[in-house]
PAMIPA-355382 format. One record per residue (C-alpha): residue number from 1; y, z, x. Coordinates in Angstrom, 2 decimals. Each point is the difference from the previous one (the first is absolute). Example, Ala and Ser with C-alpha at 12.3 -4.5 7.8 and 13.67 -1.06 7.14 Angstrom:
R,nr,yy,zz,xx
R,1,-4.50,7.80,12.30
R,2,3.44,-0.66,1.37
// end
This chain:
R,nr,yy,zz,xx
R,1,172.65,137.22,72.81
R,2,-1.20,-3.31,1.47
R,3,2.18,-1.68,2.61
R,4,0.21,-3.20,-2.07
R,5,1.16,1.76,-3.17
R,6,3.51,0.90,-1.07
R,7,-1.03,2.27,-2.86
R,8,-2.73,2.37,-1.14
R,9,-0.66,2.34,-2.88
R,10,0.45,3.74,0.43
R,11,-2.91,0.58,-2.39
R,12,-2.23,-2.44,1.90
R,13,1.15,-0.84,3.51
R,14,-2.60,-2.77,0.21
R,15,1.69,-1.91,-2.82
R,16,2.97,-2.34,0.48
R,17,2.69,-0.66,-2.60
R,18,-0.59,-3.44,-1.50
R,19,1.54,-1.95,-2.86
R,20,-2.09,0.58,-3.14
R,21,0.77,-1.99,-3.16
R,22,-1.49,2.52,-2.37
R,23,3.02,1.33,-1.89
R,24,0.98,-1.49,-3.35
R,25,2.92,-1.92,1.56
R,26,-2.25,-1.61,2.65
R,27,2.73,0.51,2.59
R,28,-2.14,1.03,2.95
R,29,0.23,3.75,0.38
R,30,-0.88,1.44,3.40
R,31,-3.08,2.19,-0.12
R,32,-2.41,1.36,2.64
R,33,-2.90,-2.44,0.31
R,34,-2.67,-1.58,2.19
R,35,-0.56,-3.68,0.66
R,36,-3.65,-0.77,-0.79
R,37,-1.57,-3.19,1.36
R,38,-3.33,-1.39,-1.14
R,39,-2.24,-2.94,0.88
R,40,-1.98,-1.28,-2.96
R,41,-2.80,-2.43,-0.71
R,42,-0.66,-1.02,-3.61
R,43,1.94,3.10,-1.12
R,44,-2.11,2.33,2.14
R,45,1.97,2.12,2.48
R,46,-1.52,-0.61,3.43
R,47,2.59,1.84,2.09
R,48,3.06,2.19,-0.59
R,49,2.66,1.69,2.10
R,50,2.92,2.30,-0.76
R,51,3.36,-0.49,1.70
R,52,3.41,1.66,0.16
R,53,1.82,-3.36,0.38
R,54,2.32,-0.97,-2.84
R,55,-0.83,-3.71,0.43
R,56,-3.31,-1.82,0.37
R,57,0.92,-2.01,3.09
R,58,-0.90,2.63,2.59
R,59,-3.26,1.08,-1.65
R,60,-2.17,-3.10,0.53
R,61,-1.05,0.52,3.62
R,62,-0.87,3.65,-0.55
R,63,-1.89,-0.90,-3.18
R,64,-2.07,-2.68,1.74
R,65,-0.71,2.28,2.95
R,66,-1.32,2.56,-2.48
R,67,-2.15,-2.75,-1.54
R,68,-1.34,-0.81,3.47
R,69,-0.83,3.63,0.66
R,70,-1.92,0.22,-3.29
R,71,-1.91,-3.30,0.16
R,72,-0.07,-0.55,3.80
R,73,1.50,-3.44,-0.55
R,74,3.08,-1.68,-1.42
R,75,0.20,-2.35,-2.99
R,76,0.15,-3.72,0.74
R,77,2.89,-0.58,-2.42
R,78,3.02,1.99,-1.17
R,79,1.64,-0.72,-3.36
R,80,3.27,1.79,-0.70
R,81,3.41,-0.50,-1.59
R,82,3.35,-0.48,1.72
R,83,0.44,3.71,0.64
R,84,-2.38,-0.33,2.95
R,85,1.36,-3.22,1.54
R,86,1.46,1.27,3.27
R,87,-0.35,-1.36,3.54
R,88,-1.82,3.16,1.08
R,89,-2.57,-0.40,-2.77
R,90,-0.48,-3.72,0.63
R,91,-0.45,0.72,3.72
R,92,-2.65,2.64,-0.70
R,93,-1.87,-2.34,-2.34
R,94,0.13,-2.88,2.49
R,95,-1.17,2.17,2.91
R,96,-2.96,1.18,-2.07
R,97,-0.95,-3.46,-1.30
R,98,0.79,0.93,-3.60
R,99,1.11,-2.95,-2.12
R,100,3.33,0.98,-1.55
R,101,0.57,-0.85,-3.64
R,102,3.06,2.23,0.15
R,103,3.27,-1.06,-1.56
R,104,3.30,0.38,1.85
R,105,3.24,1.05,-1.63
R,106,1.25,-3.39,-1.20
R,107,-3.32,-1.69,-0.75
R,108,0.32,0.13,-3.79
R,109,3.67,-1.03,0.11
R,110,-0.89,-3.00,2.16
R,111,-2.20,-1.29,-2.80
R,112,3.07,-0.22,-2.26
R,113,1.76,-3.35,0.45
R,114,3.23,1.26,-1.58
R,115,0.29,2.78,2.56
R,116,-0.86,-2.39,2.83
R,117,2.83,-2.38,-0.90
R,118,2.55,2.81,0.30
R,119,-1.00,0.79,3.59
R,120,0.49,-3.40,1.62
R,121,1.85,1.49,2.99
R,122,-2.34,2.92,0.67
R,123,-1.25,0.38,3.57
R,124,-3.59,-0.78,-0.98
R,125,1.14,-3.34,-1.45
R,126,1.53,-1.23,3.26
R,127,-1.89,-2.47,2.17
R,128,-1.51,1.60,3.11
R,129,-0.87,-1.97,3.13
R,130,-2.81,2.14,1.37
R,131,-0.42,-1.99,3.21
R,132,3.65,0.33,1.06
R,133,0.59,3.29,-1.84
R,134,3.09,-0.70,-2.07
R,135,0.92,-0.12,-3.70
R,136,2.10,-2.64,-1.76
R,137,2.71,1.15,-2.41
R,138,0.63,-1.79,-3.34
R,139,2.63,-2.22,1.69
R,140,-2.40,-1.08,2.76
R,141,1.42,2.27,2.69
R,142,-2.33,1.65,2.48
R,143,-0.36,3.77,-0.14
R,144,-1.02,1.08,3.49
R,145,-2.11,2.99,1.02
R,146,2.38,2.74,1.18
R,147,-2.63,2.63,0.76
R,148,-2.87,2.14,-1.24
R,149,0.10,3.72,-0.59
R,150,-2.57,2.62,-0.89
R,151,0.23,2.39,-2.89
R,152,-2.38,2.68,-1.20
R,153,-1.00,0.81,-3.54
R,154,-0.25,3.53,-1.36
R,155,-3.66,0.07,1.09
R,156,0.83,-1.00,3.58
R,157,-1.18,-3.60,-0.36
R,158,1.95,-2.38,2.27
R,159,1.48,-3.18,-1.44
R,160,1.58,-2.87,1.94
R,161,3.11,-1.49,-1.61
R,162,1.51,-3.24,1.37
R,163,3.57,-1.00,-0.82
R,164,1.38,-3.53,-0.29
R,165,3.69,-0.90,-0.19
R,166,1.86,-3.11,-1.13
R,167,2.68,-1.41,2.33
R,168,2.92,-0.80,-2.29
R,169,0.23,1.13,-3.61
R,170,3.78,0.22,-0.25
R,171,0.60,-3.59,-1.19
R,172,-3.27,-0.41,-1.85
R,173,0.40,-1.11,-3.67
R,174,-2.81,2.41,-0.92
R,175,1.79,2.97,1.53
R,176,-0.08,2.82,-2.52
R,177,-2.98,-1.50,-1.84
R,178,-2.51,-0.21,2.80
R,179,0.87,3.54,1.14
R,180,2.71,2.61,-0.57
R,181,0.72,1.14,3.55
R,182,3.32,-0.85,1.65
R,183,-1.62,-0.92,3.32
R,184,-2.60,-2.67,0.73
R,185,-3.13,0.55,-2.04
R,186,-2.78,2.07,1.56
R,187,-3.49,0.27,-1.44
R,188,-2.68,2.53,0.97
R,189,-3.59,-1.21,0.05
R,190,-3.28,1.86,0.37
R,191,-2.27,-2.85,1.11
R,192,-3.18,2.08,0.02
R,193,0.58,1.24,-3.54
R,194,0.79,-3.54,-1.15
R,195,-3.35,-1.19,1.39
R,196,-1.82,2.78,-1.81
R,197,1.84,-0.77,-3.23
R,198,-0.82,-3.70,0.26
R,199,-3.67,0.80,0.50
R,200,0.07,2.48,-2.90
R,201,1.65,-2.65,-2.18
R,202,-2.71,-2.52,0.82
R,203,-2.68,2.59,-0.75
R,204,1.59,1.03,-3.29
R,205,0.49,-3.57,-1.20
R,206,-3.56,-1.07,0.82
R,207,-2.61,-0.13,-2.77
R,208,-1.60,3.16,1.33
R,209,3.39,1.68,0.27
R,210,0.89,-0.84,-3.60
R,211,-3.30,1.50,-1.15
R,212,0.64,3.16,2.02
R,213,3.49,0.33,-1.50
R,214,-1.37,-0.37,-3.51
R,215,-2.80,2.48,0.64
R,216,2.32,2.67,1.35
R,217,1.76,0.23,-3.38
R,218,-3.19,0.99,-1.80
R,219,-1.70,1.85,2.85
R,220,2.35,2.53,1.60
R,221,2.67,0.56,-2.66
R,222,-2.42,0.86,-2.86
R,223,-1.44,2.83,2.10
R,224,3.32,1.85,-0.04
R,225,0.61,-0.92,-3.62
R,226,-3.38,1.45,-0.96
R,227,0.52,3.23,1.96
R,228,3.60,0.58,-1.12
R,229,0.11,-1.28,-3.57
R,230,-3.53,-0.06,-1.37
R,231,-0.96,3.33,1.53
R,232,3.41,1.62,0.05
R,233,0.15,0.99,3.68
R,234,3.67,0.01,1.04
R,235,0.37,3.20,2.04
R,236,-1.88,1.36,2.97
R,237,-1.26,3.51,-0.64
R,238,-0.32,0.91,3.68
R,239,2.58,0.23,2.78
R,240,-0.05,-1.12,3.60
R,241,-1.15,-3.31,1.46
R,242,-3.59,1.11,0.68
R,243,-0.55,1.42,-3.47
R,244,1.67,-2.96,-1.71
R,245,-2.26,-2.32,2.01
R,246,-3.02,1.88,-1.38
R,247,1.42,-0.33,-3.50
R,248,0.48,-3.76,0.44
R,249,-3.59,-0.20,1.21
R,250,-1.24,1.67,-3.17
R,251,2.14,-2.33,-2.12
R,252,-1.42,-3.01,1.85
R,253,-3.54,1.27,-0.46
R,254,0.61,0.50,-3.73
R,255,1.47,-3.52,-0.24
R,256,-3.05,-1.50,1.69
R,257,-2.45,1.94,-2.17
R,258,1.80,-1.07,-3.18
R,259,0.05,-3.61,1.18
R,260,-3.69,0.09,0.85
R,261,-0.85,1.56,-3.37
R,262,1.97,-2.72,-1.79
R,263,-1.83,-2.74,1.89
R,264,-3.36,1.60,-0.78
R,265,0.87,0.14,-3.69
R,266,0.94,-3.69,0.00
R,267,-3.26,-0.95,1.67
R,268,-1.99,2.06,-2.51
R,269,1.79,-1.53,-3.01
// end
């Protein structure tokens, strides 16, 4: 059983229990499964990896390192949904000069004006004086830096979290609306992550970023739809990570051959 897993199947110790919406009630039954990641280009699978992680977040670095081992280089861009938008992933992409068109958790919600109006007092809406390192609360009161602490993620990645505290919230007319705590309001800020998110936002909202976002919908997703629905593959026949990886490789090869045959037929028509 892997150190980063809290469950495994007795019939296949390489598999982790994951929520699978395959029953008729669609209520997310837990079943032994593998997390398969794939890089695609025009619906061709160019790289694949098999993971025991239940979420996608911690698979990106390993997946790209596998890509590097196969092609002796890294891609110049990375396009992915919000499941991959972590500080660790952004750091890896930045350190390897990979342009990140990777959404973060609230990117789509930020595009909704109705949702934005309901979060007027959120920490990311407060004015920040970068030069003097303080925030300004909704009533114009300074929120001073009271210290920075380190915290580690489940993968061992170190984050730096800085806290800022208001001086007097007790008589504030927004008390209870601005925040719910009884004491003076404290906000926790990850400045490095905020910088990465701002850069990702600029990338995603650029003309090139919009094109990448559109393309992802009809590039990566149809590959899985074709394999699962059109060709009826919904269960691995082998057990163990190594054997399942071989099986995914054969599925990817079959996908690419079918795609190539379809393109050849269109050219001949």
